[in-house]
N, C-alpha and C positions, 0 to 999 in steps of 0.2 A: 673912522673919518681920515684919520693917519693913511689908511692905507687907499683911499679913494684920490687922496691929495698927491700919491705916487704916480698917478695915470697923467700921461700928457696930452695934449687937445690933439694934436696931429701924430699920425703915424709917422712922417719924416722926417720929424725933429729928433735931435739927438737926446737921446735917455739923461737925464742930468744925473750926477752920481746921488747915492744916498747918504744923507748926512744925520749924522746920529747925534742926539743932543742928550746928554745924560744929567737927569737933574743932580745938582750938589747933595753930599750925603748920602749916595745911592749903596747900597750893600755891594760887597765882594762879587757875590754871585750875580748879579745884574750887569756886571763887567764880563764876565766869562760867556755871557748868552751869546749867541750867533746872532747876526741881525736878519733880518725878514728882508729874504728874496722875495723879488717880484714874481710874480704868475706867469710873466712870459720866460722867466729862465727855470725856476723850479718850484714847485708848490709845497713848501715845508708844514702844511698842515698836518696832523697826527691822522691816521687812518684806521679803522677799526674793521676787521674782516669776520664778518656774520656767520661764515660757513668755512672755517677752516679746512684743512685739509688733513685730517686726522686718522693715523694707523690704528683701523680696528681690529685687526688680527693680531695683535701684537708679537710681530715678528721680533721686534727689537729687544723682547723680554724672552724669547727662546732660548736664546744661551746659557739663561739665569732660571730656566725650569728643571724639575726633576720627575723624572717618569716613575709610573709604579711598575714593577716588573710583573706583576698578575694582569696587565691590559693586556686585551688581545688584539686593538686597533689602536692606532694613534692618526688623529684627523689633521696634524700638521706634518711638515718635513724638517725634524729637529736634524742638528749637527751631530756629528760622531761624538763631541766633546759632550754635549748634554745629554745623551745617552751613556755614556760612560761615566757620570759624575757618580762619586760615592752616594749611597742613600743618606738620610740626613733625619734624624729624629730619636726617641729615646729608645735605648738599649733594652730587651725585654729581660727579664730576669733568668738566669741561667745561659743566657747567651752571650760568648764573645763580642760579634759583629754584629750591627744589625743585618746583615745580608743572611743572616743563619735563622732567622726567624720564617723566609721565605721559602728554605730549602724544605723539599720532602721526599729526602734520599739523604744517605749517609754522604755520599760523594758530592753533592750540589741539589741541583731543581732538574728534575726528569720531567720534559713535556709529554701532554698526551698525544696521540697518534692514531690513528685509524688503521686497523692492520683485520684481514680475516681471521678467524680463529683456527679455519681448516687449514690455511697456508702456515701459520705460525705453528701449528700442530706438527704438518707435515715436516719441515723444516727441523724441528725439534727433535721428533722420532728418528728422523733419518741420521741427523749428527750423532744421536746418542746410540744407534743402532749399528749405523756403519762408517762412522766417525768422519763424515764429511756433509756439508750444506751449503745452500747459496748465499753468496755475496749479499750482504743488505745495504752496501754502501750504495749511494745516487751515481756516483761517478766511478766505475770500476774499471780499473787498469786491464789493458790487453793479457790475458792469460793467467788473471785472478779473478774468473768468474764464479770458482769453487772453492771454499774454504776447507782445507784439508786437515784431519789432526794427524798424529803421529802413529795413532793406533787404527787407521782407517782399514776397513775391510775393502779390498775390491768386490765391486757390484756391479762393474760397467754403467755408472751413473745412475744406477734402478734407484728409485724413491721408496720409501715405506710402502706407499700403497700399489707399488706397482709390482705385478706378481712374475717372479724368479722364472727365467727361462730354463726349460727342462733340456738336460743335455740327451743331445740325441745319440742313441745306441745303433752303430753299425752293425749288421749281423752277416755271417759269411766266411767262407775259409780264406778269404784272401784276406780278410782281415788280421790275420794272425802274424803275419810276416812284418816286418818294420817298414814304414815308410809307405805303405800302401793303403792308408785310411784316407789320405787326401786325393788320390786318384780315385778311390772307388766313390766318395762321396761324390765327385764331378761327372762318374760315368752316368751315362744314359740308360734309363730303363730297360729292361729289355723284354721282347716279344711275348705275347701270350699266346705259346702254342698248345697242341694236344695235350701234350704230358703237362704242363702247370696247369691245365682245365683237369686233366686225371687227377692229381693230386688234390688238386683244391674238392673234389667230389668227394675223394676218399675220405679228406678230414671230415667234411659236412655229415656222412652218413656213417661216421664212427661216433660223431658228437651225438647224432639223433639216436644212434643203438643205445648209448650209456644214458641218454634222457628218457628213454622209453625203459630202460631197466632200472632207472631210479625210481619210476614212477610205479613200477610195477611192484618193487620192492616196500614203498610206501603205502601201496592197496592192501598187500597181504597183512603187513602189520597192523595195519587198522581193522581188516577182517578178523584177524587174530586177536586182538584186545576185546572186538565185540562179540567176539565166540568164547573168550573167557569170562567177559562180563555176564554173559548169558546162562554161563555154566554154572557159575556160582550165586547168583541171584537166588535167594531164598525167601520165602516168606513161612510165618508160624502164627497157628491160628492159636489164641491162647482160650476161647471158649469149651463148653462140651461138645455142641453138634453146631454144624455150620446153618442147621435149618432147624425149626422148631416142631411140635406135635402136626402143625396144621401144613407144613410144608413150605414156610415162608423163610426167606433167606434172613441173614442176620441182620442184613443191613437195611431191611425194611423197619419202616416207624411203626411200632406195635401199639401206639398210645396215641388215642383220638384226640386232637386237639378240643379245647373248649369254643364253644360257639363264639364268646365275647373276647376271643383273644386280641381282636384287633381293638376293641374298646380299651385296653389295659395303657396304663401310662409309663412311659420308662422313668427310672429313676437311678440316681447315683447309688451304687453299691455301697452299704453302711458297715456288713459284717463278713467274714470268713466263711464260707459254707464249704468247700473239699479241695481238697490238693489232690490232684494227679501224679502218681510217682513212677517212673520208668526209665527215664533218658537219663544216661550217666553224666552227660555234660550239657551244656545250656540249650535252651527253645530258641530256634531263629524265628519260625510260623507257626501260627494258628489258624487252621479254616476251619468255619462250620460246613455242615452236610448242608447241601440246598436245600432250601424252603422248609424243611420241618426243623433242622438243628438239633437232630437227637442223636448223632454223631460230633466227634471233635477228631479232625485232622492235626497231629503237630509233626512238626520236622527239628531235629536236634542236631546240635553239633557233633555228635557221636556216629554218625551218619546213617541213623534210622529212624524211619518214619513210621509213626504209631497212630491208631484210631481206637480211639475209646467211646465208651458207653455213656452217655450225658445222664438219662433218667432215671435209670434202673440201679443196676449194683456201681454203675461209676468206676470201671476197672478196664484194660487194655483187652481187647477184642483180637485185634490183629499186627503184628509188625512186618513191615517192610524191609528186607536186607538188601536192598541192592547198589548202593555207592558206596565208593572206598573212602570217601572224605565226606566233610561235614555238609548238611544239604543246606542250601541258602533259601528257597524257595519252594512252594507247593502251590497247584491251584485245582478245584474241583471242577468237573464239566458241570454242564446244565441238570442233567441227569443223577449227578453223583455217583453215578456207577463207575466211571473211570475220572482219573486224575495224572495231571503232570508234576513231575519234579525236577528241580536243576541243582547241580553240586559242584563244589569247588573240585570234583574231578573231572570237569568239563564235560558232562556226559547229561543229555537230557533223556529222561525217562516216562515211556506213557505205560502208564499202570490199568489193571482191573483191580477196585476196589473188593467186589467181591471175593474172588479166588485168588489175587496178591501175584500174578505172574504178569511180566513186563510183555508189553502188546509190542513196542517198540525202543529203540536207544538208538539216539542221531546225536552226533558233536560237530562243530566247525573249529575243534582244537583251541576254543576260546573259554573262559570262564563267564558260565553265564549267572547276570546277578539278579534276574528276577524273570518271571513267566504269567503272560497274560492270554487268556483264551478269547476267541471272538464270541461276542454274546447271542449271537444268531445260534439255535438248538440244531439249526441242517448243516453249520457251519464248524463244528466241536473238534474237525482235525486241523484247524487254521489258531495257530499260537504266535505270538509274539516275544521275542527273549531281549533282553537287553544284557549286552555283553562286556567285556572288558576293553575290546579293540574298537571303542567307542560308537558302536554300531548297534541298532535297534535291527533284530533279523526277525524276518517273517518264513515261520517254517508249515510244509502241509508233513503231518503225521503219517498219513497214508504211503505218501512216498518217500518219507524219511530226507527230502531237499528242501532248499533255500528258496523260498518263491521270491523274496524282495529283500534289500537291505535298507534302510535309513541311516545315512552316514554323513549327517549334518554337526553332530558334536564333536569338542575339542576334549572330552575326558570320556571315562567310563560311565554307561548309561545303568542308572539305578534303579529307575521305575518305569514302568511302562502301563498306561493305560487306556483302554477303548471305551470310548464315550460315543453317545448321540448314535445308538444302536449299531456301532460298528463302522459309521461314517467317519470318525474323528480317532484320530492317535496322538496322544499326551505323553511325552517323553522327559524327564529330569536327569541330569546328569551332574559329574563333578566339576563341571566347567561353569556352575552356577549359571546355568539358563533352562529355561523350559520352552521346547517345542510342539507344536501342535501341525498336524501332519492331516493329509487326506489319506484314510486307509487305503493301502496298494499303490500310492503316488510317493516316491521319495523326494518330494517337494515341501520344504515349509510354508506354512500360511500364515503362521503366527508365531512371532519371536518374543518370549516374556523373559528381560534381563534388566537386573538394576543393580547401580552401582554398591548399595547397602545389601544384596543379597549373597548368601552363603551357598554351600553345595547342599544339595537337595536328595538326601538318601531316601526319604519316604512320602508318599503323598497319598492322601484320604481322600 
């Protein structure tokens, strides 16, 4: 009501002066209060702002913040004073300052940086080999692109992976005098006249004649070795007669097999029956006579091949002495009247079982490890040998020539197996692989290899 009484009835009237009347005995604080001014002059009522302008980013507190040295990014824009403030907190045991707990190097903290391993190795090896490397600084002053050691070798800026430049060698009588090398190198090439062509032809003819003479000497040496081998080949028959009273040869089976031989069952041997003694060294291979199995052919490390009687007296009937070194493998033909042998003397010999004569001897100057004969009775002259030169070689014993070579292995070929009636060829090698081939075609049709496989020296 006091406020309403202060308003005048008319706007034109002069505003009366405000009179303040204080009650008697008022407190001193009431005396110090300012009088209430009219609304027309200033409204002194207290105002409350329901939505004040509050700083939500906390920029006023940035100067007081401390940042972690392990942070990779900062979402604010701090001042240099905030970033350079010392760390605060408990000092770890064994450290002198709090900063030492964040160091990963003796000299301080090393930040991770992405760098190509190839580029680093190139500069590292170049510096340690040649004594200079590229300057790793971002801002390289002029003339300091390369850091050079005091023991640097002059390599004309070549890196460790660059090929060295070969020194060009100039020939000719003009190069003997001093100061003529530069002039000779800048001289134009001469014209090719008749004399130059004649000299080139003479050089080519001379080289061709030397090659022909060298090949002739090699052929003579091979023929001499084969002739010497044939002359020293011997065969010893250990029996009384090579034929019996009926005129039958000693290799023929004289015992008739029982009718129920196919009905008998096989079983593991349980007792020792007989020992054939004759080889002076180890026995590398044993083969049964085809179909009848009345004879036993053995190859020894003493270079001898022996054939034994199995049914009757069980003694050695004939010895074949044709190889100089240990015999590696032997194989009978389909009828058993002939057989092949391979040896460490790098020779392949084709034998007559009955007479002990060598029908043919051939070699490719590589050590054969195995021999396999074509199963077709009409193709007993076709054999395949596994050699030390990582190849399986197909031979024709009639001509003593190589027919085909299977050369996909990465190691010596240990075994050769002709299967599926001569249509497929299976080879195993020291490279821990087995290859299946089409017979006569040097293309692998099946590749057998496992990480757990080992070298395959034998296949059954």
